[in-house]
N, C-alpha and C positions, 0 to 999 in steps of 0.2 A: 504494500500500500504506500509506504514511504517513497519507494522508487518511482511509482506511478505519479505521485503528487509532484515529485521533483522534476520528472519529465514534462509534466504539464506546465509547471512554472517556467522551465527553460524554453518551452515552445512560446509561451506568452512573452518572455523577455526578447526572444528573437523577433517576434511580430512587432513589439514595441520599438525595438531599435531599427528594424527595417522600415517601419511606417514613417520614421523620421526622414528617410531618403526621399519618399514620395511627397509627403506633406511636412515640411520642416516645422519643428516646434519653435516657440518664441526664443529670443536670442540666447540667454544663458543655458537653457535646457537643451538646445540643439547641439551645443558643443559637448555637453556631457554625453548625449546620445551618440555622437560621432566617436568620441573616445571609447565609450562602452562597446560599440560595434567593432571598432578596430581591435580592442582587447579580446573580444569574443572570437573574432576571426583568427587572430594570431594564435591564441591559446588552443582553441579547438582544432585549428589547422595543424598545429604541431602535434597534437595528440593523434590525429588521423594519419598524419605522415609517418609518425613513429610506428603506429599499428601496421600501416601498409608495408613498411620496410621489414618488419619482423615476421610477417605472415609468409608461409610457404605458398607455392603455386596451388597446391591442393586445397589449402584453406581458403585461398582467394576464390577458387571455383565453387566451393561449397556455399559460401556466403558472400555474394558480390557487394552487398550494401552495408556491410559491417562498418567500414570506415565512414560511410555517410551518416549512419546512425550515431557513431561516436562523435562526428563533427557537430551534429545538431544537439545531442543530449549530454555530451561530455561524460562526466564522472558517473552520472546516473545510469548510463548505458553499461559502463564497466561493472557497476554494482549488480545490474540485472544479469550479466554473464556469470557473476559469482553465484547468484542464487539459483541459476539454471543447473549448475554443476553440483 
C-alpha cells in the first residue's frame, strides 16, 4: 500500500512539474518548478542509466520497460521489485 501511494505521489509530482512547461506558473514558482524538473530528470535518468548498464541482454528482453518505470517512479519502483521477490 505504501509503495502504491508513493507511486501515485510521484506521478502527480511529474504532472505538476511538466504542467509548468505548458502553462508557466507565476514568477517565483516557475523557477522552483524548473529546478525541480531538472533535478527529477537528472536523478531518475541516472538511476535508469545505471539499471540499463547493469542488466544483461536476457533481462532486457524479459522486461523492456523496467528502466522506464524506474525513471518515472524512482525508488518506489525498486521497492516494488523487492516485494515481488
